[in-house]
C-alpha positions in Angstrom: -0.2 0.0 0.0 1.3 3.5 -1.0 2.2 6.1 1.7 -0.6 8.3 0.5 -3.1 5.4 0.2 -2.3 4.0 3.8 -2.7 7.9 5.0 -6.1 7.8 3.4 -7.0 4.6 5.0 -5.9 5.9 8.6 -7.9 8.8 8.0 -10.9 6.5 7.1 -10.7 4.5 10.2 -10.3 7.7 12.6 -13.4 9.0 10.5 -15.5 6.2 12.1 -15.3 7.9 15.5 -15.9 11.2 13.9 -18.8 9.9 12.1 -20.4 8.4 15.3 -19.8 11.4 17.5 -21.9 13.8 14.8 -24.3 11.0 14.6 -25.2 10.8 17.8 -25.0 14.7 18.8 -28.7 15.5 18.3 -30.6 12.4 19.5 -28.4 10.2 21.7 -29.3 12.5 24.7 -32.6 10.5 24.6 -31.2 7.0 25.4 -30.8 8.0 29.2 -34.5 8.1 29.5 -35.1 4.6 28.0 -34.4 2.7 30.9 -37.1 0.6 32.8 -36.9 -2.4 35.7 -39.9 -3.9 34.2 -39.0 -6.4 31.4 -42.1 -8.3 30.0 -39.7 -10.3 27.5 -37.0 -11.1 29.9 -37.3 -15.0 29.1 -38.3 -14.3 25.4 -36.6 -17.0 22.9 -35.3 -14.4 20.3 -33.4 -17.1 18.4 -36.9 -19.0 17.6 -36.5 -18.6 13.8 -33.3 -20.7 14.0 -35.4 -23.7 14.5 -37.5 -23.2 11.5 -37.2 -24.9 8.0 -34.1 -23.4 6.3 -32.6 -23.1 3.1 -30.3 -21.3 1.0 -31.6 -19.1 -2.0 -28.5 -17.8 -4.5 -28.8 -14.6 -6.1 -28.1 -13.9 -9.6 -24.5 -12.6 -8.8 -23.8 -15.5 -6.6 -24.9 -14.3 -2.9 -26.1 -16.9 -0.8 -29.1 -15.6 1.0 -30.2 -17.3 4.4 -34.1 -18.2 4.4 -36.2 -19.5 7.1 -39.7 -20.7 6.6 -42.6 -21.6 8.7 -46.2 -23.2 7.8 -47.1 -25.9 5.4 -45.4 -25.5 1.9 -48.9 -26.1 0.3 -50.5 -23.0 2.2 -53.2 -21.2 0.3 -51.1 -17.9 1.2 -47.4 -17.0 1.4 -46.1 -14.0 3.4 -42.6 -12.9 2.8 -40.8 -10.6 5.2 -37.6 -8.4 4.2 -36.0 -6.8 7.4 -34.3 -3.4 7.5 -31.0 -1.6 7.6 -28.3 -3.2 10.0 -31.0 -6.0 11.3 -31.6 -9.4 10.1 -34.8 -11.5 9.9 -35.0 -11.7 13.8 -36.3 -8.5 13.6 -39.6 -10.0 12.9 -39.7 -12.2 15.8 -42.8 -11.3 17.4 -44.7 -11.5 14.0 -43.4 -15.0 13.7 -44.3 -16.1 17.2 -47.8 -14.7 17.1 -48.9 -15.0 13.5 -47.6 -18.7 12.8 -49.9 -19.6 15.4 -52.9 -17.5 14.6 -52.7 -18.2 10.6 -52.0 -21.9 11.4 -52.0 -24.0 8.1 -53.6 -21.2 6.1 -50.4 -19.1 5.8 -46.7 -20.0 4.9 -44.2 -17.2 6.4 -40.7 -16.7 4.7 -38.0 -14.8 6.2 -34.6 -13.9 4.7 -31.4 -11.9 5.7 -30.6 -9.3 3.3 -27.4 -9.6 1.4 -24.4 -8.6 3.8 -26.6 -9.1 6.7 -27.1 -11.8 9.3 -26.2 -15.2 8.0 -26.4 -14.3 4.2 -23.1 -13.8 2.2 -21.2 -10.5 1.8 -20.9 -9.0 -1.6 -19.3 -6.6 -3.8 -19.8 -3.1 -1.9 -21.0 -1.9 -5.6 -24.1 -4.2 -5.2 -25.3 -2.8 -1.8 -28.2 -0.6 -3.6 -31.8 -0.6 -3.1 -32.4 -2.0 -6.8 -30.3 -4.8 -6.1 -32.3 -5.7 -3.0 -35.5 -5.6 -5.4 -33.8 -8.3 -7.5 -32.6 -10.3 -4.4 -36.2 -10.2 -3.3 -37.3 -11.6 -6.8 -34.9 -14.5 -6.3 -36.1 -15.4 -3.3 -39.9 -15.4 -4.6 -38.6 -17.5 -7.4 -37.6 -20.2 -5.2 -39.7 -19.8 -2.2 -43.1 -19.0 -3.8 -43.0 -19.6 -7.5 -46.8 -20.2 -7.3 -49.8 -19.0 -5.6 -50.6 -15.7 -4.1 -47.9 -13.6 -2.2 -48.0 -10.8 0.5 -44.8 -8.6 1.1 -43.9 -7.1 4.1 -41.1 -4.9 4.4 -39.7 -2.8 7.4 -37.1 0.4 6.6 -34.6 -0.7 4.1 -37.0 -3.9 3.7 -39.9 -1.6 2.7 -37.4 0.2 0.0 -36.8 -3.4 -1.0 -40.6 -4.0 -1.9 -41.0 -0.7 -3.4 -37.9 -1.4 -5.7 -39.4 -4.9 -6.6 -42.5 -3.4 -7.4 -40.8 -0.8 -9.8 -39.0 -3.6 -11.7 -41.4 -6.3 -11.8 -44.8 -4.6 -12.1 -46.4 -7.5 -13.9 -46.3 -9.6 -10.8 -48.4 -7.0 -8.6 -52.4 -8.2 -8.5 -51.6 -11.4 -10.4 -49.6 -13.1 -7.9 -48.5 -10.4 -5.3 -51.7 -9.7 -3.9 -50.9 -7.2 -0.9 -48.0 -5.4 0.7 -46.8 -4.0 4.1 -44.6 -1.0 4.2 -43.3 -0.5 7.7 -41.2 2.6 9.0 -39.8 3.3 5.3 -39.8 5.8 2.6 -40.3 5.9 -1.1 -37.2 8.2 -1.6 -33.9 9.4 0.3 -33.9 9.9 3.9 -31.3 12.2 3.9 -33.8 15.1 5.3 -34.1 12.7 8.6 -31.5 12.9 11.3 -29.7 10.1 9.3 -28.6 13.0 7.2 -26.3 14.0 10.0 -24.3 11.2 9.0 -24.5 11.2 5.2 -23.5 14.8 5.1 -20.5 14.2 7.2 -17.3 14.4 5.2 -15.5 11.6 7.3 -17.9 9.2 6.0 -16.1 9.3 2.3 -13.0 8.4 4.6 -14.4 5.6 5.8 -15.8 4.5 2.4 -12.0 4.8 1.3 -11.0 2.6 4.1 -13.8 0.0 3.2 -12.5 -0.2 -0.4 -8.8 -0.2 0.0 -8.7 -2.4 3.5 -11.9 -4.5 3.2 -10.7 -7.2 5.4 -8.9 -5.0 8.4 -12.4 -3.0 8.3 -14.4 -5.9 8.7 -12.8 -7.4 11.6 -13.5 -4.2 13.5 -17.0 -4.9 14.0 -17.2 -2.9 17.3 -16.5 0.1 15.2 -19.9 -0.3 13.8 -21.2 1.2 16.9 -19.2 4.5 16.3 -20.2 4.8 12.6 -24.1 4.6 13.2 -25.1 2.9 16.6 -25.8 6.1 18.5 -28.5 7.4 16.1 -29.8 4.1 15.4 -30.2 3.2 19.1 -31.6 6.6 20.0 -34.2 6.4 17.1 -35.1 2.7 17.4 -37.7 3.2 20.3 -39.9 5.7 21.3 -41.2 4.6 24.8 -38.9 4.4 27.9 -41.2 1.6 28.9 -39.5 -0.8 26.2 -38.2 -4.0 27.4 -34.5 -4.0 28.3 -34.5 -7.5 26.7 -35.9 -6.2 23.3 -33.4 -3.4 23.2 -30.4 -5.8 24.0 -31.7 -8.0 21.0 -32.0 -5.3 18.1 -28.5 -3.9 19.7 -26.8 -7.3 19.1 -28.1 -7.4 15.3 -26.8 -3.8 14.8 -23.3 -4.5 16.3 -23.1 -7.8 14.4 -23.7 -6.0 11.0 -20.1 -5.6 9.3 -19.0 -2.2 8.5 -19.0 -2.6 4.9 -22.3 -3.5 4.8 -23.1 -0.4 7.0 -21.3 1.8 4.8 -22.6 0.7 1.6 -26.1 0.8 2.3 -25.7 4.1 4.0 -25.0 5.5 0.5 -28.1 3.5 -0.8 -30.4 5.2 1.5 -29.5 8.6 0.6 -29.8 8.2 -3.0 -32.6 5.6 -3.6 -35.9 6.6 -5.1 -38.8 4.2 -6.0 -41.5 6.7 -5.9 -42.3 5.2 -9.4 -43.3 2.0 -7.6 -46.5 3.5 -5.9 -48.2 3.6 -9.2 -47.9 -0.4 -9.0 -48.7 -0.6 -5.4 -51.8 1.2 -5.9 -53.3 -1.9 -7.5 -53.3 -3.9 -4.6 -54.4 -3.8 -0.8 -51.7 -2.1 1.3 -50.6 -1.4 4.9 -48.5 1.5 5.9 -47.0 1.6 9.5 -44.9 3.8 11.5 -44.3 5.3 14.9 -45.0 8.6 15.7 -41.4 9.0 17.3 -39.6 7.4 14.2 -36.5 9.7 13.8 -35.1 7.5 10.7 -38.2 7.8 8.8 -41.0 10.1 10.3 -44.4 9.4 10.0 -44.9 11.9 7.2 -43.2 9.9 4.6 -45.7 7.3 5.6 -48.5 9.5 5.4 -47.5 10.6 1.9 -47.1 7.1 0.6 -50.5 6.1 1.9 -52.1 9.1 0.1 -50.7 7.5 -3.2 -52.0 4.1 -2.2 -56.0 4.4 -2.6 -56.5 0.7 -1.1 -54.2 1.3 2.0 -54.5 1.6 5.4 -52.3 3.7 7.6 -51.5 3.0 11.0 -49.5 5.7 13.1 -48.5 4.1 16.4 -48.4 6.3 19.3 -45.2 6.6 21.2 -43.4 4.0 18.9 -39.7 4.7 17.3 -38.3 3.1 14.2 -38.5 -0.8 15.3 -42.3 -0.4 15.9 -42.7 -4.1 15.1 -40.5 -4.8 18.2 -41.8 -2.2 20.4 -45.4 -2.4 19.8 -45.8 -5.9 18.0 -49.5 -6.5 18.8 -50.6 -3.3 16.7 -48.4 -4.4 13.9 -49.6 -7.9 14.1 -53.3 -6.7 14.0 -52.6 -4.8 11.2 -51.1 -7.5 9.2 -54.0 -9.7 9.9 -56.1 -7.2 8.4 -54.1 -6.9 5.5 -54.2 -10.4 4.7 -57.8 -10.5 5.2 -58.4 -7.7 2.3 -55.7 -9.3 0.2 -56.8 -12.9 0.2 -59.7 -13.6 -2.5 -60.7 -16.5 -0.6 -62.3 -16.3 3.1 -60.1 -19.0 4.6 -57.7 -17.0 6.3 -60.6 -14.8 8.0 -62.3 -17.9 8.8 -59.4 -19.7 10.6 -58.7 -16.4 12.5 -62.4 -16.3 13.6 -62.5 -20.2 14.5 -59.2 -19.7 16.8 -60.6 -16.6 18.4 -63.8 -18.4 19.3 -61.8 -21.3 20.4 -59.3 -18.9 22.6 -62.4 -17.3 24.1 -63.9 -20.6 25.2 -60.8 -21.8 26.8 
């Protein structure tokens, strides 16, 4: 490595701390009040998905995506979940736990880790884009749900994945994809949110340089992920101080385990993405748009704007919730997903199953 390149690389590593310092400057103060001794999920098994049927889907460019599924392979409906930035499929833990019981044999749920996240493979930094994520979703659908109706659920960057898929594969919608849920997301770049503090920091360019020219070294420095974006993600994740400490610890583990090349690559993708064209396609199907009213990363006005463009949508603004609304207020999100499936499914089998289970529960 040349002296000049080495100097730039060292500057990039130093920039990690600079980026993190600026990132947390406006919102990290709120972390101090988010402490509670009441932990309703102290004994929760957050690795529940690890016990489900597993397989690997290989993308067109050779990236292995880790996939889990629960429910009969011949279920009348498949619901596919795409997680957000710096997370993994476990971000839908509560949805998997409750909805698999509620939907029973009528629905198969499919979860997967996005490229560079969780147990999925790393990829070339140039492929860490929202359009590529839409193509990855198509690869998952081609293997896991080649036939039959599908509902897509995306949280944060996963919602952008769904939007990107709709723009690139519009013919699938209404014919096979019969409903979509967009949770804590935006149809275009989020540079106007507090996340923009990171995106506008000149030090981030130095970090990108380090990732490009010394990827192995940076990859091993996983702890520095907290310096890059950890403060703002932690502060923005939850809106209520009563959130379970075990849930907070679980989400922080997911963020901490995300490699720095993934973080840096997708930060740029979040800044420049524009999938507003997809809204025309999504207007054809029933939709659910959910957001917490304390979401600092994708504020509720983004969700309101999307819902206004989707005539078949239900808009749910969750009071007191932050960006990880599906972990913070899972019951509200789960109920909304049940309503979406009932609206999106031509037959009433799912709704009937729900009513029968609720009656049995009340009798018990």
